[in-house]
C-alpha positions as CSV (number, residue, x, y, z in Angstrom):
1,M,0.3,0.3,0.5
2,A,1.5,3.4,-1.2
3,A,-0.3,7.3,0.2
4,S,0.0,10.8,-1.3
5,G,-1.0,13.6,1.2
6,L,-1.1,12.8,4.3
7,N,-0.5,15.4,5.5
8,A,-0.3,19.6,5.4
9,A,3.2,19.6,3.6
10,T,1.9,17.3,0.9
11,Y,-1.8,17.0,0.6
12,D,-2.5,19.9,-2.7
13,R,-7.1,20.8,-2.1
14,E,-6.8,23.3,-4.6
15,G,-4.4,21.8,-7.7
16,R,-4.2,18.1,-6.4
17,S,-0.1,17.3,-7.1
18,H,-0.5,14.6,-4.8
19,I,-3.1,12.4,-6.8
20,A,-0.4,13.0,-9.7
21,A,2.5,12.2,-7.8
22,L,0.7,8.5,-7.0
23,A,0.0,8.3,-10.5
24,D,3.0,8.3,-11.7
25,Y,4.6,6.5,-9.0
26,A,2.2,4.0,-9.8
27,M,2.8,4.3,-13.5
28,H,6.9,3.8,-12.5
29,L,6.5,0.7,-11.0
30,M,4.7,-0.6,-13.7
31,E,7.8,0.5,-15.7
32,Q,10.5,-1.5,-13.0
33,M,7.7,-4.3,-13.7
34,K,8.5,-4.3,-16.9
35,Y,12.0,-3.9,-16.4
36,I,12.5,-7.1,-14.6
37,N,10.9,-8.9,-16.0
38,E,13.3,-8.2,-19.8
39,H,16.4,-8.6,-17.6
40,S,15.3,-11.6,-15.3
41,F,13.7,-13.4,-17.8
42,N,10.6,-13.3,-16.4
43,N,7.7,-13.1,-17.1
44,F,6.0,-11.4,-13.0
45,Q,2.0,-8.8,-13.6
46,M,1.2,-6.9,-10.7
47,K,-2.4,-5.4,-10.3
48,I,-2.4,-1.2,-9.6
49,G,-5.5,0.5,-8.2
50,L,-5.6,3.7,-7.1
51,S,-8.5,4.6,-4.6
52,P,-8.8,8.5,-3.2
53,V,-9.6,6.8,0.2
54,A,-7.1,6.1,3.5
55,G,-7.9,6.8,7.4
56,V,-5.2,7.9,10.2
57,I,-5.9,5.9,13.5
58,G,-4.6,6.9,16.9
59,A,-3.8,10.3,18.2
60,R,-0.4,9.4,20.1
61,K,1.1,7.2,17.5
62,P,-1.4,7.3,14.6
63,Q,-1.4,4.8,12.2
64,Y,-2.8,4.1,8.1
65,D,-5.4,2.3,8.3
66,I,-8.4,1.0,5.8
67,W,-12.0,-0.6,6.4
68,G,-15.6,0.1,5.1
69,N,-16.3,0.9,1.0
70,T,-12.5,1.1,1.0
71,V,-12.1,-2.3,1.6
72,N,-14.7,-3.6,-0.4
73,V,-14.1,-1.2,-4.0
74,S,-10.2,-2.8,-3.3
75,S,-11.1,-6.2,-3.0
76,R,-13.6,-5.4,-6.3
77,M,-9.7,-3.2,-8.1
78,D,-8.2,-6.5,-6.8
79,S,-10.8,-9.1,-8.5
80,T,-12.0,-7.1,-12.3
81,G,-8.5,-5.9,-12.3
82,V,-6.3,-6.3,-15.7
83,P,-2.7,-7.4,-15.3
84,D,-0.2,-5.1,-16.2
85,R,-2.8,-2.2,-16.1
86,I,-3.6,0.5,-13.6
87,Q,-7.0,0.8,-12.8
88,V,-8.3,4.2,-10.4
89,T,-11.7,5.1,-9.3
90,T,-14.2,7.7,-11.4
91,D,-13.2,10.5,-8.9
92,L,-9.4,9.8,-9.6
93,Y,-10.1,9.3,-13.3
94,Q,-11.4,12.9,-13.0
95,V,-8.7,14.9,-10.9
96,L,-6.1,12.4,-13.1
97,A,-7.7,13.4,-16.9
98,A,-7.8,16.9,-16.3
99,K,-4.4,16.5,-16.4
100,G,-3.8,15.8,-19.3
101,Y,-3.4,11.4,-18.1
102,V,-4.6,9.5,-20.3
């Protein structure tokens, strides 16, 4: 699990650059997997799902956790995702499409 925009220094409410950073990270992971496969003679496959929901619990020792519908969305992304593709929710798609992502 990876997260972006978790604190005031990295959360960009208006420009949503933290979402673009997460999408860029996902694309770099896919490129790295391709590189690994080409140079190790393997055929590893990866599914990536991006969703704009997370939660923090704990006041003294914050821990990141997911619950509720987020778990259901993740499960659906895993079961319906296509290997070697990045799947996003509709909300994330709208943000990324407005930034020119395909």
